C-alpha positions in Angstrom: 62.0 77.0 147.0 60.7 77.7 150.5 63.6 76.6 152.7 61.8 76.8 156.1 59.3 74.1 155.0 61.8 71.4 154.1 61.7 69.3 157.3 58.5 67.3 157.6 56.9 64.0 158.3 54.4 62.5 155.9 51.8 60.3 157.6 49.3 57.8 156.3 47.1 55.2 158.0 44.9 52.6 156.4 42.0 50.7 158.0 39.8 52.4 160.6 40.8 54.8 163.4 39.9 52.1 166.1 41.5 49.3 164.1 44.4 50.5 161.8 45.5 47.9 159.3 48.7 49.8 158.4 50.6 52.8 159.8 53.4 54.5 157.9 55.4 57.7 157.9 58.3 59.2 156.0 60.7 61.6 157.6 62.1 64.3 155.2 64.9 66.7 156.0 66.1 69.4 153.7 63.8 67.9 151.0 65.4 64.4 151.3 63.9 61.2 152.7 66.0 60.3 155.8 63.9 57.5 157.2 60.6 55.6 156.9 58.4 53.7 159.2 55.9 51.0 158.0 54.0 48.6 160.1 50.9 46.5 159.8 48.5 47.6 162.5 48.8 50.6 164.9 51.8 52.7 165.6 54.2 51.1 168.2 55.1 53.1 171.3 58.6 53.8 169.9 57.1 55.3 166.8 54.8 57.5 168.8 57.8 58.7 170.8 59.7 59.5 167.6 56.7 61.5 166.2 56.5 63.5 169.5 60.2 64.3 169.1 60.0 65.1 165.4 57.0 67.4 165.9 59.3 69.8 167.7 61.4 70.5 164.6 59.2 69.1 161.7 55.6 69.7 160.7 53.2 66.9 159.5 51.9 66.4 156.0 49.0 64.2 154.9 46.6 63.9 152.0 43.4 64.7 154.0 45.1 65.4 157.3 41.8 65.1 159.2 41.8 61.4 158.6 45.4 61.0 159.9 44.6 63.3 162.8 41.6 61.1 163.7 43.8 58.0 163.7 46.4 59.7 165.9 43.8 61.0 168.3 42.1 57.6 168.5 45.2 55.6 169.1 47.2 58.2 171.1 45.0 60.9 172.5 46.1 63.9 174.4 46.2 63.7 177.3 47.1 60.1 177.6 44.8 57.8 179.5 46.1 57.0 183.0 46.8 53.4 182.0 48.8 54.5 178.9 52.6 53.8 178.7 53.1 56.9 176.6 53.7 60.2 178.5 52.8 63.4 176.7 54.0 66.9 177.6 51.2 69.1 178.9 51.3 71.4 175.9 51.4 68.5 173.4 49.1 68.3 170.4 49.4 66.7 167.0 50.5 69.2 164.3 51.0 71.7 162.7 49.9 70.2 159.4 50.0 70.9 155.7 47.4 69.0 153.7 48.1 68.2 150.1 44.4 67.5 149.5 43.5 71.0 150.6 46.4 72.4 148.5 45.2 70.5 145.5 41.6 71.8 146.0 43.0 75.4 146.2 45.5 75.3 143.4 44.5 72.5 141.0 41.4 72.3 138.8 40.4 68.7 139.4 37.0 67.0 139.7 38.5 64.5 142.1 41.3 65.1 144.6 42.1 61.5 145.3 45.8 61.0 145.7 46.1 59.0 142.4 44.3 61.7 140.5 46.5 64.5 141.9 49.7 62.4 141.2 48.6 61.8 137.6 47.5 65.4 137.0 50.9 66.6 138.0 52.7 64.0 135.9 54.3 62.4 138.9 53.3 58.7 138.5 56.6 57.6 136.9 58.5 59.5 139.7 56.4 57.8 142.3 56.9 54.4 140.8 60.7 55.0 140.7 60.8 56.5 144.2 58.8 53.6 145.7 60.9 50.7 144.4 63.3 50.5 147.3 60.5 50.9 149.9 57.4 49.2 148.6 57.1 45.9 146.8 54.4 46.3 144.0 53.3 49.7 145.2 49.7 50.6 144.9 47.5 53.3 146.3 46.0 52.6 149.7 49.3 51.0 150.8 50.2 53.5 153.5 53.9 53.8 152.8 53.2 54.2 149.0 50.7 56.9 149.8 53.2 58.6 152.0 55.8 58.7 149.2 53.2 60.0 146.8 52.1 62.7 149.2 55.8 63.6 149.6 56.1 64.1 145.8 52.9 66.2 145.7 54.2 68.4 148.5 57.5 68.8 146.7 55.6 70.0 143.7 53.8 72.6 145.7 57.1 73.5 147.5 58.6 74.4 144.1 55.6 76.1 142.6 54.2 78.1 145.5 55.8 80.9 147.5 56.7 80.2 151.1 54.0 82.8 152.1 51.4 80.8 150.2 52.4 77.6 151.9 52.6 79.2 155.3 49.0 80.5 154.8 47.9 76.9 154.4 49.5 75.5 157.6 46.8 74.1 159.9 47.5 74.5 163.6 
């Protein structure tokens, strides 16, 4: 197992970048979930601050990271507008990222890389149902927190089946 890649934040947003209906993330350290964030609507300022702090020691994971990056940039662009209450360091940017959709496209032979297809092809649906019980009532795909938990399981699969070199080669900066 690649030990340097065990601290990460899984992000998922639902809705549109200009009008998010749900914002969620899961913080994982040493392969274990240590906290979750789930909110209807856009990220709160305290969550943005936490993500800015976490990105110093964690990397971001998403299933189709370009979507999550678009949400982040739309809601909290770098540099912050003058009227913003969020202050960004000058070198700040969102990332680095690992994308389970891209990993699935590279290492799985699937006709569809939708999260549910990837979960099912890897035999992880029962694990996801069990993992989600304490966090999500009646979990279904396109619930942002449920998707974060599913993406976490997919990443854990790749973490145990790929070498750290293979994973490092897939980091998006």
